[in-house]
N, C-alpha and C positions, 0 to 999 in steps of 0.2 A: 590524306593531307589537313594538316592543322588550318581551323578555323583562327581567323584573327580578327581581334575589334577595335576599331582606334573613335575616342570619345575628343569632342571639343568645344567651348566654351560653356561647362557643364559647371553648375554651381553643385560641392562634391555634399551629397548625402546620403543615407543609409534610407532603405524603404524600410517602413514603419510598418507593421503587420495594422496596428489601429487604425490607418487610415484604407485598408481593405476592407470596406461595410459589406456585412455577409446580405443577402437577399433576400429578404421575405418571402417578395413574388417577384420574379425572373422580368413578366413583361404584363402589365396592369392589364394590357390589350388584346394578352394571349393566355389566358390562365391555363395552366397546367402545363406551359413551357417550362425545361429542364435550364438551370441556370448553368452560365458559361462560367469559365474561370478567368477566359482570355477577359470577356466583357467586364469582368469585376475586377481585374487587374490593370488597365487600360486605364483608367481617370488616375489611380494613385500611382504609376510608373509616370504618367505624363505632370503630374503635381510635383513629383519629388525627381527625377531623374532628367525630366526635360525643363528642369529652370535655367535660364543662362543665365551667365557669370557678368556677362557681358551684355545690358538691355537694348534690345533693336535688332539683334542678332541671334540667330538660332541656334540650338544644339545640336550637333551632328552628331551620328553613329555611322559609323560604316563598318560594314561586315566584310572581312575579304577570305578568300578562298579562291587560293591559283590567282588567276588574271581575272578573274569574279567580284565586280566588288558590288552591293547591295545598299541602300541608303535605308536606314531601320527607322520608321517614326515609332510613337508609344502604340501604337496599335499591332503592328509585327512585330516588336517586345514581346508583348503580352501574348501574341498567338505563338512564339518559339518557347517561351515558358510554359504554358498552356500546353503545350506535344509533350513535354517531359512531364509535366504533373498527372495528366491522365496516360498511363501507360497501356499499352494493346491489350483489349479486351479480352484475349484469348491466351496470353500467355502473363498478364500482370508486369509486363518488363518495359523498359524502355533499352531501347541500343545505347550502348557505353559511351559511342562514337558522340552523338547528339546529346548525350548528356553531357560530356566534358566541352562541347561546345558551349550549351548552353550557361555552364557553370562560370566557363571563361569569360561569355557576357555578361553576367550580374555582376562577375568582379572587376571589370571595368567600368560598372556604369557605379556600383554601390563605393563609397570613400571606406569604408572599414574592412569588407570581403578582401580576403587574403588568398592568390594564386596558391603561395605556400603552405594553404590549410589543407588543400588537393581532396577538399570536400563535395561532395556531389550538388547539384545542381536546387535540389530540394531542400540541402539544407543551408540555404542562405543565409535566414536569420540567424543560424549557429555560429557561421561564419563571421557574421557582422559582430555580434554579440562578443568573440572571443578577438577580435579585430580593436573594439572599443574597452576593452579590458586588458591587452595587450596581453594577451597569452596563447600559448601555440596549442595547434590542434593535436589529438590523441593521435598516436603513433606507434611505430616500433620503439621510439626511445622517450616516447613521453606517454606516461599512465596518470591519469587520473583515479582516485578512489571514493570510497563514501567516508571514510575515517579522517581524511585527508584534506577532504574538498568539500564532501556536501555536507556533513554535520557543522563544520566549523563557518561555512558560508551561512548555513541556516541561521546561527545563534549570532552572528552577525545581523543578521537582519531581524530577526526580533529587537534589540538593541537599536537599530540605527537603518531605516527604509529606507535609504537612499534608491533612487533610480539605478545607479552603477551597481550596488550590492545584490538587486534583484539580477543583473545581467550575471553574474557571479554564480549566482545560485542556479538560474537556468543553463549556463555553461558546463556548470561541472555535472549535474543528471545527464545532459546532452552528450557529453563527451565520454563518459562510462556507458550511458546503454542506448545511445541514439536510438529512440522509440518512435515510430511512424504513427504519430498522432496528435491531435492537437489539446495543449493543456494551459491551465490558468492555475498560476499560485495565489493563494493567499494566507497573509499572516496569522488565521487560526481561524477555528470554527466560529467566532465573534462573525468574521468579514463573510462567512458563509450563509451565517444568518442573514447576515445585511444583503445580500447577494439575492436570495432569497425573498426578500420582502421587494428587493426591484424588480424580479421576476414577476411577484403579483400585481405589481403596478403596471407593469408591459400586458400582461395579460389580460387588464382589466381597459386598457388601452385598446386593444386589438379583439378585444369581447368578440363582438360583432363577424370579425374574420375568421374565429376559430369553429371548427369542429366540436359536437360533445366530446369525442375521442380523445381528441388533441387538447381540449381544457380538463380532461380525466386524468390523461398523463399528466400535465403540467402540473394540477391540483397534487400527484401521486409524489411527484418530486419535493415538494413541501416538506414531506414526512421524511426525507434525505438529513443527516449531519456529517459533517466532518471533522468527528474526533480523531478517526484514526490517520493514516499518512496520507492515503488518499481514496478518491470516490471515481470510478471511473464508470463510463456509461458506454456501450453500444446505440450508434444513431445511425449505421448502415452497413450492410452487409459487406460491401466493397464500394469501389470510388463510382462504378456503372450503375450502382442502385438508384433508382430516380425519389427524390423527396417533392413533396406536392408543395405550393405555394401554403405559407400560413401554418406548416406542417409543426409536430414538436422538435421536429431537429432544427429546424430554421429558426423558431422562436427564441429557443435554449439560448442558440450560437448569436442571435442577435441579441437577447439581453447579454449574455457575458460581453462582447465587443460595448455596448454601451454602458455597463455600470464600471469597466475596467477605466474605460474613458471619463467616468465619473472622478475613480479615484487618484488619476493623473492630475486632472484638473482642481481637485482638490488640495493636492499637494505642490503645484506649479509657482506659488509664490513664494516658498519655503526656499534656501539655501545650504545644501544642494537642494533640488525639485527630491520630493517624496514620494512614497502612493504605498499603499495596505494592499496590493492586486498588481498583478502583473499577467501579461500573457504569457505562453510558453510554446511559442511556435517550433516546435520541432522537424517539420516538414512543411516546406511552402504550400504545398496541396491541400493541407490538411486547415487552411488558414480558414478558406471562402467557406467552405460545406465540408465538414471532418467528417471521416469515419465512426471516429471515437472520440470523445472527449475523455481528460484526465483534471477532476481537482486535487489540486495539489496542499497539503498542509503545514506550511513550513517551521510554527512551532512545534508539530509533533517531531517534525527530523530532524529539530535541533534535541531533543529529549527521547530518541529512539535509538537502540543501539545500531550499531555498522550492520552488524548479520541479519536483522528485521527490516531494514530498508533495502538490503541487497535482496532479500527474497522479494519483498511487495513490487520493487523493479522488475525483477526479473518475470515474475508472475504477469505483470504488464506487456512485459516483450514477449512473452510466450502468448500469451492471450491476442495480441495482434498479429504474429506471423502464424499462430495455430491455423493449419486446414479443416475446416469443419463445417459441417452442412450449414446453408442458410439458416440464419435465425428469425423466429417471427416477431414483429417490432410492433405488435400491434400494443404490447405493455413495453414500459421501459424497462430495461435491461442492463443488469451489472455485468460491464464485461468481464473483470475478473472472476465472477459469481459462474459466469458460464463456461469459463476454460476449465476452472475448477472439476466441475460438470465432466466435461470432457475427460482430464486427467483421472479422476476418478475413473469412468469406463476404460482408458487405455489401461491402471492400474489394475483393477481388475483381470482384464485380458492376461495381464502377463502372470500373476498370480495364479489363477488357471491353468497358464503352461507351465509354470515351473511346479506347481503340485504333480501335474501329469507327469514330466519329465522325473520329477524327486520324488518317490513316494515316503520320504523319510517327513516331507512337509505335512502329509497327510493323516495330522496328529488327530486324535478323538476330541471333542470339545465336550466337555462333559454337559447335560441339559440343565436348562436355567429352573429356578424356581417359579412356582406356576403364580405365586401372588407377591407383591412388592413386599419387599424385605421391612419391618417394623423397625423404629429408632432403637428399639434395644438389641435389634441384628447388627447392625450398622455400629453402634457402640462396643459391642462386643469384639468384632471382627477388629475397631481400630486399637480396644486395647490390648489384643491379641499379638498385633503387629509391633508396639511398643514393647511388649515382653519381649516378644522374637527380636529385635533391633537390639535390646539391652543398651549397653551404654556406649558413647561415643568418646571420639577424642577431646571435642568442645564443643560448646552449645551454652544457650541463655541460661540453662537449667544445672546449677551447680547445686549439688548434696556432697555436706559433711557427715565422715561417720568415722567412729572409733573403731580399729581393727586391731586383733591380734599379731605383735610381731616378735622374732627372736631379737633383733637391730635394739631394741630397748632394754634395758632389764623392767623386772616387775616392779611396781611400786608397792606392792602389797609384800613380796617376797624379796627385795631387794637380793638377798644372800644365796637364793636357789636360782643356779645358772638354769636350769630346765625352765624357769618359771618366764613364762611370755609379756612382755610389757605391753604397752597397746600405744598405738599411734590415731591420729586425725588426717583420713583418706579421703581428699576431693575427686567427687566423681562427678561426670555431666551423663545427663539423658538426654535423649533427642527429643528437639521441638518439634513441632508440627506443623508443615506451612500447608495452609489453606488455600487451593486457585481455585475462583469460581468462575467458571463457564458464563460471560456475559455476553453473548451472541445474540443475534436479533431475535432467536427462538424462546429465550431464557431472561427470565426476571430476578429479581431478587427474591419475591415468595417462592420462587421453586426449588431456589438453594437455601432458604432459611430452615428446613430441617435437620439437613446435614449441618447447617454451620453451627445450630443447637448442639447438635450430637457431637462434634469435634468438641464445644467448649465445657460440655461435661466430663469428656475424657480428661481434658486439660486441666480443668478443675481438681478432678480427683486424681489423677498424678501430679499435680502444683507445677505444670510445664506449659511454657509460652507458647503462643500462636502467633504465625506471620501469614498475615494476608495478600493474598494478591489476585487482581480480578484481569480475565484475559477474553481479547474475540481473535483479530486477527492482529491486535499488538497487547503488549502487556502494561499493566498501570506498575507502581512502585511499589515493593514491597513496605508494608506495615506493618509492626511488631507490636501486638500487641498483650502487652504482661496480665497474666492471668490470673495471678496472685491477690487473694482477697474480692475476686470480682463473681458475681453467679453468672451461669452460663446465658441467663436474661440480659445481664448489663455487656456479657461479651458480644452477643450477637445483637444488641442495639448498636453497639462501637462498629461493628463492619455494616450496619446497616447506612450511618453516618458516611462511612470512607467514600470518596468520588469514585466511580465505576468507570471503567472505558465500554465498549461497543462495537459491533459490527458481525464479522463472519470468525466460524471457528476456526483455531490452528492449532494444534496440540503440538505440534514441532517446537512451536518458538515458546511453550513453557519447557521440552524436552530439553533443548537447547540452553534454557537460563538455568535450567538443574546443571546441568552437565557441565557450565563454563565455572561452577563454583563447588569445590568439594566440601565446604561448608554447608551449602544448600545440598549438596548430594548426601550428606550424613542424617539431612530430617526424614521426617514421616510425612513424603509430600503426598497429599490428599486431593485429586480434582471432583470436583463437584459437577457435572454435565447429564446430559441430556444425549451423549453418544450420537450427537449427529458430526459425524467427521470418519473420514477414510485415509489413512496415511497415505505416503507416497512408499514404494517399493524400498524404497533405499534410506529411508527411515531407520535415524537411531534413537532407541528407545533410554530412559534415563534411568538411573538408580533409584531405588527406594520409591517408585513412583507407581500409585496406585488409585482405582477409581472410585468415585459412589455415585449410584444412580439417584438425579433429582426426581423430587416430585413431580411430574408432568399432568396428572390427573388421568393419564390413560396410560395405564399399565404393560399393556397390548403394544401398544406402540413403542414405549421405551425399550421391552424386552428385543421388538425387531431390530431396533438399532443397534442393541448390543451386542445382537449376534453377529448381525453384519462386521460390525468393529470389532469384534474377537477373533472373526476369521480373516479380516484382512490384515489382524495384529501378529495372528501366528507365524508368518514366516520371519516374524522381525523379533518378536518376544514369546515364544513357546511358553511360557509363564503366565503369560495373562490371562488366563483364565481367573489362577488365585488370585490375581492384582484388583478385580473388580469386587468388591465388599458386597458381600448378602446375599449374591445371585446364584452363583454355582456351588 
């Protein structure tokens, strides 16, 4: 039997997630008491949905199911929502009919939530934002895409920080991925730095309430940046995981709410109102005390390919949905890094099974050299690569030479029909494209030796160099003309180029190369420490080679190379020959 809701004398409003104050301490008189979602929601619900249109007369909310009518007050509304937000402890699910009932309740109370959106109660804030933007909910006939929705709205936000544009960006991501997580979007890394400064002030104000472990984790947070698309952190293993008063999770969420409020206040007097940051409340239950939080860089979304954005958000969704053993929360944990590690283990199991089933995949891998290859060894290997690649259809390196041809008479012996003339032939030799691993485990000093080696080969062969830094994101390709420059000068140019940071992902390079026939024709060299394990279905790009960086511990690098090679063999059996100077 369908439950119906009837609301009267209400001032139409949306529930604002910023009015839901996350608790630092649940009950000052009862330390250690766990927070309650219903308690956190009661006051915001009262202030928002129980404000009368006609003063002196109360707002009435009636719940009708068959012949039974129940009058709802703010506490009861909060209780009904909390029952849906807190799934069954054994199954982590809620009854579908209960969810539908509560969705109808929130739609009746909120001015912009729409029944035709057909979203769950948890998606209240998404439904409200869709209504404010006058957008349809995703469905069989409505599809949102990264290229048409996320990237354009991100670019709009970079030039116009109107509150309505933040809604557009939020709904685009929610409509495509529907991540069960709490998010906060920031214009760029500068705003993230501003937030870290605010967090420091919060920590100082709460210093006496914080344990040494909490202060240590909050201090470690200061080392994180938001130069990539996102930074996601695991705060709880599930919704039943207890958080202590003034814990790291509670302080962080409290600081996020208070800082975003400041950003709204700073832009409240502009027309229209603006802000440099906004909450992304994908799920109602995650607003009060989320299980995980994702910091989102709008500027990075505006200047990154759709493929990279899609991979990033799918990893976040996988991270949330992946069944995994409880993670120790003694240290701060990167949500996506935890999942990547789980995927590595899964991929290893898949490959082992494949090798057992298909003996053809059990190819012999030659032994590695015992000592780290010298610069001359790497230079020789690159020089040989360039020779084997020969000429390409087109590049930045044009060479003209005179060649004999029977199509033209000889200038010296024009009367001799057997004498060949000469013509000017234009040839193109491959460019070198240098990809530098700039993940957290790497520094410029680590790949500088490879950079100088490549510069030596480029100067010798008079070819140009393209440079790209990468982690889990790619920087822009930079063309470095090598003509007239010494290897040291080329290295100095590379040092001055801004670089990305983050986690290692070779697949974004492979995809980047494969997307362009011009890049496929280059001699693509990746300088890395090999701390990466590909997924079994990965596609290796053409003319892609690897150079080991100087990490100060060759045994460690050897171990990583061996693991990388073993995992790459089912994908590309020629991989040992693509790692320069070691096999």
